[in-house]
Every structure is written in C-alpha cells, then in structure tokens.
C-alpha positions in Angstrom: 46.8 7.7 0.8 43.1 7.0 1.3 41.6 3.6 1.9 40.3 3.5 -1.6 43.9 3.7 -2.8 44.6 0.6 -0.8 41.7 -1.2 -2.6 43.3 -0.2 -5.9 46.5 -1.8 -4.8 44.9 -5.1 -3.6 42.3 -5.2 -6.3 39.0 -3.2 -6.4 36.8 -6.1 -7.4 38.8 -9.2 -7.6 38.1 -12.9 -6.8 37.9 -12.1 -3.1 35.3 -9.4 -3.4 33.3 -11.2 -6.0 33.0 -14.3 -3.8 32.1 -12.3 -0.6 29.7 -10.0 -2.4 27.8 -12.9 -4.0 27.2 -14.1 -0.5 26.0 -10.7 0.6 23.7 -10.5 -2.5 21.8 -13.5 -1.2 20.5 -11.2 1.5 18.5 -9.5 -1.2 16.5 -12.7 -1.7 15.8 -13.1 2.0 14.7 -9.5 2.5 12.5 -9.6 -0.6 10.8 -12.6 0.9 9.8 -10.9 4.1 9.1 -7.5 2.6 6.7 -8.8 0.0 5.2 -11.9 1.6 2.1 -9.9 2.7 0.8 -10.2 -0.9 -0.1 -13.7 0.3 -0.3 -13.6 4.0 -2.5 -10.4 4.1 -4.3 -11.0 0.9 -8.1 -10.4 1.0 -9.9 -12.8 -1.3 -13.4 -12.3 -2.5 -15.9 -13.0 0.3 -19.4 -12.6 1.5 -21.4 -13.2 4.7 -21.9 -16.8 5.7 -25.5 -18.2 5.6 -26.9 -18.9 9.1 -26.9 -22.5 10.2 -30.7 -22.3 10.6 -31.0 -21.3 6.9 -28.4 -23.7 5.3 -28.1 -27.2 6.5 -24.4 -27.8 5.8 -21.1 -26.1 5.5 -21.5 -22.8 3.6 -18.8 -22.1 0.9 -18.1 -19.3 -1.5 -18.8 -21.5 -4.4 -22.4 -22.5 -5.1 -22.9 -26.1 -4.2 -26.3 -26.6 -5.8 -29.2 -24.7 -7.3 -30.9 -24.7 -3.8 -27.7 -23.2 -2.3 -27.5 -20.6 -5.0 -31.2 -19.6 -4.3 -30.4 -19.2 -0.6 -27.4 -17.0 -1.4 -29.5 -14.8 -3.7 -32.3 -14.6 -1.1 -30.2 -13.7 2.0 -27.2 -11.8 0.6 -27.8 -8.3 -0.7 -26.2 -6.9 -3.8 -24.6 -3.6 -4.4 -25.2 -1.1 -7.4 -23.0 -3.2 -9.7 -24.8 -6.4 -8.8 -22.0 -7.9 -6.7 -22.8 -9.7 -3.5 -22.4 -7.6 -0.4 -19.3 -8.4 1.6 -20.6 -7.2 5.0 -24.4 -7.4 5.1 -27.0 -10.2 5.2 -30.8 -10.3 5.4 -32.0 -11.7 8.7 -35.1 -13.9 9.1 -37.3 -10.8 9.2 -35.9 -9.5 5.9 -33.9 -6.6 7.4 -30.3 -5.9 6.5 -27.8 -6.5 9.3 -24.0 -6.7 9.6 -22.7 -10.3 9.8 -20.0 -11.8 12.0 -19.2 -14.8 9.9 -17.8 -15.0 6.3 -17.0 -17.5 3.6 -14.0 -16.8 1.3 -13.0 -17.7 -2.3 -10.2 -20.3 -1.9 -9.4 -20.5 -5.6 -6.0 -19.0 -5.3 -5.2 -19.1 -1.6 -6.5 -21.7 0.8 -5.7 -19.6 3.9 -4.5 -16.1 4.7 -4.2 -14.1 8.0 -7.3 -12.2 6.7 -9.4 -15.3 6.3 -8.2 -17.0 9.5 -8.8 -13.9 11.7 -11.7 -12.4 9.6 -10.0 -9.1 9.0 -12.7 -7.8 6.7 -15.5 -5.2 6.9 -15.1 -3.3 10.1 -11.7 -5.0 10.7 -10.3 -4.3 7.2 -8.0 -1.6 8.7 -6.2 -4.2 10.8 -4.7 -5.9 7.7 -3.5 -2.5 6.4 -2.1 -1.6 9.9 -0.2 -4.9 10.0 1.5 -4.1 6.6 2.4 -0.6 7.8 3.8 -2.0 11.1 6.3 -4.0 9.0 7.4 -0.7 7.4 7.6 1.0 10.9 10.0 -1.8 11.7 12.0 -1.0 8.6 12.2 2.6 9.8 13.5 1.5 13.3 15.9 -1.0 11.7 17.3 1.6 9.3 18.0 4.0 12.2 19.3 1.5 14.8 21.4 -0.7 12.4 23.8 2.2 11.7 24.3 2.9 15.3 24.8 -0.7 16.3 27.1 -1.6 13.4 29.3 1.5 14.1 29.6 0.3 17.7 29.8 -3.5 17.5 31.0 -3.9 13.9 29.4 -5.1 10.7 29.9 -8.8 11.4 28.3 -8.9 14.9 25.4 -6.7 13.7 24.8 -9.1 10.8 24.7 -12.0 13.2 22.2 -10.2 15.5 20.1 -9.3 12.5 20.1 -12.8 11.0 19.1 -14.4 14.3 16.5 -11.8 15.0 15.0 -12.1 11.5 14.9 -15.9 11.8 13.3 -15.9 15.2 10.6 -13.3 14.5 9.7 -14.5 11.0 9.5 -18.2 12.1 7.5 -17.2 15.2 5.1 -15.3 12.9 3.9 -18.6 11.4 2.7 -19.7 14.9 1.1 -16.4 16.0 -2.2 -17.3 17.6 -4.0 -13.9 17.1 -3.7 -10.5 15.4 -1.7 -8.5 17.9 1.1 -11.0 18.4 1.3 -11.4 14.6 1.5 -7.6 14.1 4.2 -7.2 16.8 6.3 -9.9 15.2 5.8 -8.1 11.9 7.4 -5.0 13.4 10.4 -6.9 14.7 10.8 -8.8 11.5 10.7 -5.5 9.6 13.4 -4.1 11.8 15.8 -7.0 11.6 15.1 -7.4 7.9 16.1 -3.9 7.2 19.2 -4.1 9.5 20.2 -7.3 7.7 20.1 -5.7 4.2 21.7 -2.4 5.1 24.5 -3.8 7.2 25.3 -6.4 4.5 25.2 -3.7 1.8 27.5 -1.4 3.7 29.9 -4.3 4.3 29.9 -5.1 0.6 30.5 -1.5 -0.4 33.3 -1.0 2.0 35.3 -3.9 0.5 34.8 -2.8 -3.1 36.7 -0.1 -5.0 34.9 3.1 -6.2 35.1 2.2 -9.9 32.8 -0.8 -9.4 30.3 0.4 -6.7 27.7 1.6 -9.2 27.7 -1.7 -11.0 27.5 -3.9 -7.9 24.9 -1.5 -6.4 22.6 -2.4 -9.3 23.5 -6.1 -9.3 22.2 -6.6 -5.7 18.8 -5.3 -6.9 18.5 -8.3 -9.3 18.7 -10.6 -6.3 15.8 -8.8 -4.8 13.8 -9.4 -8.0 14.9 -13.0 -7.9 13.6 -13.2 -4.4 10.2 -11.8 -5.5 10.0 -14.4 -8.3 10.9 -17.3 -5.9 8.3 -16.0 -3.4 5.6 -16.2 -6.1 6.7 -19.8 -6.9 6.5 -20.8 -3.3 3.1 -19.1 -2.8 1.8 -20.8 -5.9 3.0 -24.2 -4.7 1.9 -24.0 -1.0 -1.1 -21.5 -0.9 -1.5 -21.6 2.9 0.0 -18.5 4.5 1.6 -20.2 7.6 3.5 -22.7 5.5 4.5 -20.0 3.0 5.9 -18.0 6.0 7.8 -21.0 7.3 9.2 -21.9 3.9 10.7 -18.4 3.4 11.9 -18.1 7.0 13.6 -21.4 7.8 16.5 -20.8 5.2 17.5 -17.7 7.3 19.0 -20.0 9.8 21.6 -21.1 7.2 23.0 -17.6 7.1 24.2 -17.7 10.7 27.3 -19.3 9.0 28.0 -15.9 7.5 29.6 -14.9 10.8 32.5 -17.2 9.8 32.3 -16.8 6.1 32.4 -12.9 5.9 35.2 -10.8 7.2 34.9 -7.7 9.4 35.1 -4.4 7.5 38.7 -3.3 7.3 37.5 0.3 7.2 35.7 -0.2 10.5 38.6 -1.9 12.1 40.9 1.0 11.2 38.4 3.5 12.6 38.4 1.5 15.9 42.2 1.5 16.0 42.4 -2.3 15.4 45.1 -1.9 12.8 46.6 -5.4 13.1 43.2 -7.0 12.3 42.6 -4.6 9.5 46.0 -5.4 8.0 45.2 -9.1 8.1 41.9 -8.6 6.2 43.8 -6.5 3.6 46.5 -9.2 3.2 43.8 -11.8 2.7 42.2 -9.7 0.0 45.5 -9.3 -1.7 46.4 -13.0 -1.5 43.1 -14.2 -3.0 43.3 -11.5 -5.7 46.9 -12.5 -6.5 48.3 -9.1 -5.5 51.4 -8.0 -3.5 51.1 -5.1 -1.1 53.9 -3.2 0.7 54.3 -4.2 4.4 54.0 -0.6 5.5 50.8 0.2 3.5 48.7 1.2 6.5 51.3 3.7 7.7 50.7 5.7 4.5 47.0 6.2 5.3 45.9 9.8 5.8 43.8 10.8 8.7 40.1 11.0 7.7 38.8 14.5 7.2 36.5 15.9 9.9 32.9 15.7 9.0 30.9 19.0 8.7 27.7 19.5 10.6 24.2 19.4 9.0 23.4 22.9 10.2 26.0 24.2 7.8 23.4 23.5 5.0 21.8 26.8 6.0 24.8 28.5 4.4 24.4 26.6 1.1 20.9 27.4 -0.2 21.3 25.6 -3.6 22.5 22.4 -1.9 19.7 22.7 0.7 17.1 23.0 -2.1 18.7 20.0 -4.0 18.7 18.0 -0.7 14.9 18.7 -0.2 14.2 17.5 -3.8 16.2 14.3 -3.2 14.4 13.6 0.1 11.1 14.1 -1.6 12.2 11.6 -4.3 13.2 9.0 -1.8 9.8 9.4 0.0 7.8 9.2 -3.3 9.7 6.3 -4.8 9.5 4.1 -1.8 5.8 4.9 -1.3 5.0 4.2 -5.0 7.3 1.1 -5.3 5.9 -0.7 -2.3 2.4 0.6 -3.1 2.5 -0.9 -6.6 4.1 -4.1 -5.4 1.5 -4.6 -2.6 -1.3 -3.5 -4.9 -0.5 -6.2 -7.4 -2.7 -8.5 -5.3 -5.6 -6.1 -5.8 -5.4 -5.9 -9.6 -8.0 -7.7 -11.7 -7.1 -11.1 -13.0 -5.0 -14.0 -11.6 -3.0 -13.1 -8.4 0.0 -15.2 -9.5 0.1 -13.8 -13.1 -0.1 -10.2 -11.8 2.6 -10.8 -9.3 4.9 -12.4 -11.9 4.4 -9.5 -14.3 5.2 -7.1 -11.5 8.5 -9.0 -10.7 9.4 -9.2 -14.4 8.8 -5.4 -14.5 11.5 -5.0 -11.8 14.0 -7.1 -13.8 13.4 -4.9 -16.8 13.8 -1.8 -14.7 17.0 -2.8 -13.2 18.4 -3.9 -16.6 17.6 -0.5 -18.1 19.6 1.1 -15.2 22.8 0.1 -17.0 22.0 2.8 -19.6 23.0 5.3 -16.9 26.6 4.6 -18.0 25.6 6.1 -21.4 22.7 8.5 -20.8 23.7 9.8 -17.4 21.8 9.8 -14.1 19.6 12.8 -14.7 18.0 11.9 -18.0 17.4 8.3 -17.0 15.8 9.2 -13.7 13.6 12.1 -14.9 12.3 10.2 -18.0 11.6 7.0 -16.1 9.7 8.8 -13.3 7.6 11.0 -15.7 6.8 8.1 -18.0 6.1 5.8 -15.1 3.8 8.4 -13.4 1.9 9.0 -16.7 1.4 5.3 -17.2 0.0 4.9 -13.6 -2.4 7.9 -14.1 -3.5 6.6 -17.5 -4.8 3.5 -15.9 -7.6 5.6 -14.2 -9.7 6.4 -17.3 -9.3 2.8 -18.5 -11.4 1.7 -15.6 -14.3 4.0 -16.4 -14.0 5.2 -20.0 -12.7 2.2 -22.0 -15.5 0.7 -24.1 -14.0 -2.7 -24.8 -14.6 -6.0 -23.0 -13.9 -6.5 -19.3 -10.9 -8.7 -20.2 -9.4 -6.1 -22.5 -9.9 -3.4 -19.9 -8.2 -5.5 -17.2 -5.3 -6.3 -19.5 -4.7 -2.6 -20.3 -5.0 -1.6 -16.7 -2.4 -4.2 -15.5 0.0 -3.3 -18.4 -0.1 0.4 -17.5 0.4 -0.3 -13.8 3.5 -2.3 -14.6 4.9 0.3 -17.0 4.7 2.5 -14.0 6.4 -0.2 -11.9 9.3 -0.2 -14.4 9.7 3.5 -14.2 9.7 3.6 -10.4 12.1 0.6 -10.2 14.5 2.6 -12.3 14.0 5.6 -10.1 14.6 3.6 -7.0 18.0 2.3 -8.3 19.2 5.6 -9.8 18.3 7.9 -6.9 20.4 5.8 -4.6 23.8 6.4 -6.3 22.8 9.8 -7.9 22.0 11.4 -4.5 25.2 9.9 -3.0 27.2 11.6 -5.8 25.4 15.0 -5.3 25.9 15.0 -1.5 29.4 16.3 -0.4 31.8 13.8 1.1 31.8 15.5 4.5 28.0 15.0 4.8 27.4 12.0 2.6 26.8 9.4 5.3 24.5 11.7 7.3 22.4 12.8 4.3 22.1 9.3 2.9 20.9 8.1 6.3 18.2 10.9 6.3 17.3 10.0 2.8 16.8 6.3 3.8 14.6 7.5 6.7 12.4 9.5 4.3 12.1 6.3 2.1 11.0 4.3 5.1 8.3 6.9 6.0 7.1 6.7 2.4 6.9 3.0 2.6 4.7 3.3 5.8 2.1 5.1 3.7 2.3 2.6 0.8 -0.1 -0.1 2.3 -2.6 2.6 3.3 -2.8 4.1 -0.2 -2.8 0.6 -1.8 -5.7 -0.4 0.3 -7.8 2.7 -0.1 -10.2 0.8 -2.4 -11.0 -1.4 0.6 -10.9 1.3 3.3 -13.0 3.9 1.5 -16.6 2.6 0.7 -17.2 4.1 -2.7 -17.4 2.8 -6.3 -14.8 5.3 -7.3 -12.3 4.4 -4.5 -10.3 2.2 -6.9 -9.2 5.4 -8.7 -7.4 6.8 -5.6 -4.3 4.5 -5.5 -3.2 5.0 -9.1 -4.1 8.7 -9.0 -2.1 9.4 -5.8 0.9 7.3 -6.9 0.9 8.8 -10.4 0.7 12.4 -9.4 3.5 12.1 -6.8 5.7 10.2 -9.2 5.4 12.8 -11.9 6.0 15.6 -9.4 9.2 13.9 -8.1 10.4 13.5 -11.7 9.8 17.1 -12.7 11.4 18.4 -9.5 14.5 16.3 -10.3 15.2 18.6 -13.3 16.9 21.0 -10.9 19.4 18.4 -9.8 22.8 18.4 -11.5 24.2 15.6 -13.7 27.0 13.8 -12.0 28.3 11.4 -14.6 32.0 11.7 -15.2 32.2 14.6 -12.8 34.7 15.1 -10.0 32.4 14.8 -6.9 32.2 17.5 -4.3 34.1 17.1 -1.0 32.8 20.0 1.0 29.5 21.8 1.4 30.9 24.8 -0.4 31.9 22.7 -3.5 28.5 20.9 -3.5 26.6 24.2 -3.4 28.0 25.2 -6.8 28.5 21.8 -8.2 29.2 21.1 -11.0 30.1 24.6 -12.3 33.1 25.3 -10.1 34.6 21.9 -10.6 34.2 22.1 -14.3 36.0 25.4 -14.4 38.8 24.0 -12.3 39.0 21.0 -14.6 39.2 23.3 -17.6 42.0 25.3 -15.9 43.9 22.1 -15.2 43.5 21.0 -18.8 44.8 24.3 -20.1 47.7 24.1 -17.7 48.5 20.6 -18.9 48.3 21.7 -22.6 50.7 24.7 -21.9 53.0 22.4 -19.9 53.1 19.9 -22.8 53.7 22.7 -25.4 56.7 24.1 -23.5 58.1 20.6 -23.0 57.7 19.8 -26.7 59.4 23.2 -27.6 62.4 22.3 -25.4 62.8 19.1 -27.3 
C-alpha cells in the first residue's frame, strides 16, 4: 500500500482537505502582492528636468502652471525627434545642453514611487531594473533553499519561518531610507515569498489525493489573480508606494496563526519515522471527512522505492531531449509571464486600466486551463503558446505601420499584448502538471526542482527585457520587449510538439519507462485488455 492509497481510504479531497487547502490558497494572494507590487513601487512616470531656481521663481511641476511657466519649459527643455520633452537634458544659461540632476514627475496616477523619491532616471535608470531583478534572484534562492529546509525541519516550521521573514522584510521595505537597503530587502522578500508559496503548495499537494491534484493546482492560480486585482485596487486607492507596500505587507502577520491552523505533512512525518504523529494526522483527516480507517493502516505501507540518479538520463536520450524542451519552456514562460506583467505599467494608456486588463487576462487563461480535461495537455499548451507568441509579435507592426489614430493604435497594442498574456498564463499552468506527468516517479521531485530553477532564472531576465525601452536609447527600442517575448514564446510552443500527451495515460515510474513513454505503456495496456477479454470469454464459456 502506498500513501496515496491511504488518502483514498480517508478521503482524497474531503471537508478536511478543502478547509486546509483554502487557507493555503490565501498564500497565492500574499505572494502575488509582493511579486507584482513593483508595477507601482518601481513605476517610472513621465518626467523632465526641473527648471533652475534662478529661472523659475516657485516650485516647478510637471504640469504647466501658467503661460509664463510653459514658455520657460519650452525655452529651457530640449525636445527629441518626436517633439517630446527631453527627460535628461536642459539648456543652461549659456544656451548649451547639459545633463540635469533634478527632475519633476507626472503625479497624475502615482503621487510617489521609489523612482521619483530616489530619482532613478536617466543615468540611474538601470537601478530600478536591477531592483526588480534582485527580487527574482531572491525567488531563485528561496526556491532552492525552501526545499532543503522543509525536508529538514518540516513543512510547518518552514512555513512559519517564511511567513515571519516575508512580513519583516516587506514591512521594513516601506521604511528603507535609500536604494541599497531597499534592494537588499527586495532580495530577502523575494526569497521568503517564494519559500512561502512553494512550501504551502507542497503541503497542500501532500494531503490531497492524486485524482484531485490537477484541479486544485489550477485553483490556487485563481487566488494569485485575485491578489493581482486586489493589488491594483489598493494601488488605485493609495497611490503612494510606501503606504501601498505597508498595506500589502501588514496582513502577512495574521498568517503566523497558520502554525496552529495547519497540520504537519503526514508524508514528511512518516519519512522521518514519526509514525505516531503521522497516524494522528491521518485519523484527524478521517474523522473530519466522516471516514473510518483500520487501526493498523500504517503497517501496510510499502517502503518507498529508491530514487534514481540524474546522471542516468544519459542512458535515456529521448527523455533527456524531452527534459531539455521542458526546461526551456519553464525558462521562457516565466520570463514572458513576468515580463508582460511588469511591462503592463509601460503600455500606453491608463496604468490602472492596463493592469486590470492584464489581471483579467490571467483569470481567462486559468479558466481555459480546465479544457485540459477535454483537449489534453499537449494541444492546449502548444496552441496557447503559439497564438500567444503571435499576438505579442503582432503588436510590433501596430506601433509603426498602423494608420489609424493614436488612441486606436494604443488600444490594439494593449489588446494584442493581453492575448499574449492569456496564452502564456495557460502555458504556465499547463507546463507545471504536464512536465510532472512526463518525468518518471524516480526523478520527478529532482527534475521539477530543476525546472523551477530554470523558471526563476527566466524571471530574472524579465525586468531587464521589459525595461529595454528605457535602457536602450533609441526610438525603436519599444519594439524589443514584444519581439523577444514573442519569438521565445513561439519557439517554446513549437518545441513542445515533441513532448508526449499524458492525458489518461499510466504515468512512467522509471527512467526506462519514461524514455519510451507512452508507447510501451500503451502496448502493455493493450495486452492487459486482451488478457481481460480472453479471461472473460473463458469464464462466460464455463457458465
């Protein structure tokens, strides 16, 4: 008997698991807050050099205060080829262009951001991008360390550490006095944030039966989208980055109660030889679900099979090739997903409208994922990635070739980007459980860990690519983000054509089985069916 058989006895997804998993899903809201808050805190509004005090007698502002103020702006602020005011240069008293060291910012949508407080513009533009990437570096560290810590200390203690670490670092971020302390805190917040989500997700999956894991794996993604929508509402209501950061961070303290509300993983307790505690957890599950279990149920558990080593992949060229394609997909999807999400703040039009559309695109994407039960994993993933990538690339000619009004051009550009967001959102959800089904049981945990690492590396590049329009001084630089995201997304979708369909298949246990999957398993199933038919024929004949 395997542990999953115990779950079938006590209830795979009964009242007990539903209650506990709902609590775990709330982590999706918290982690979305911290992962996406940079669309506000690191937003770069329209800006220009501030007029010298000797030139303008008063407090300079982005908005023109009077006809005289407007004349001074036109006199001292150069314009670029498109007629827009220069962001980094000003004419001095002698009429020569010079770089400025003071700026005024458009405060229409946000009263204050880290960028405006610390003047992270012009020669310091890279610092805002670096701070976003530092959060993703923290995700990478948290993804790696959380597995080690939770295997050593247990899921519950790791959750407590992650919750407290996330609360302290995210709240402290609101009071960071300068750039470097803010960025260091971003790293730690990213690490604890990722540890919080992954550890909670693992705890949830370990208490739920195999028949329901696909469904609940998609459900938690909706809570992420809810977190995104709530973040937009908070940003719209507050509009000052420090108070936004505080508003999304203080609720984390409430989750310290989870140490008493959530049980330790019975699977982990059994691995550690703490059978009495594991049995008590199992009995609690059965009692809440209205089930009765045999008193000696743990004695029937089989010893877990010994895991195979990664180097054994060298003997399985087909599985190795499939693994490389999966790793590439994880890298591209994470890069494009976070890139499009963070780039929502750079799209033309209202910041809040664009972010809301982006969040709704995620809800649509996650909803469409349920079609996997009908269409299968492969068709859903490949079609979503290719259509999404084509939509993203199609936004490029709209910028330069569309002959309609500026408003029409901006609308089409935003729509195409969000069609791409829907496709990548589907890809993100599907690749998670599809790759887990392709990998053999003996290597599943190790290869999923490596896949997550590739995703984290991809997310590190996301802010850099999203901000290329700011970092590369060219009128064509706005083409680069959609072009890069689109090409990579289409490539990942096309490469996925070599991956096998896994829907309704008996999943591979060993590397040898995974290397020929699904052919050998299908043949074995056919043989079993023929044997069953023959057996039934002879039994009917005897009757």
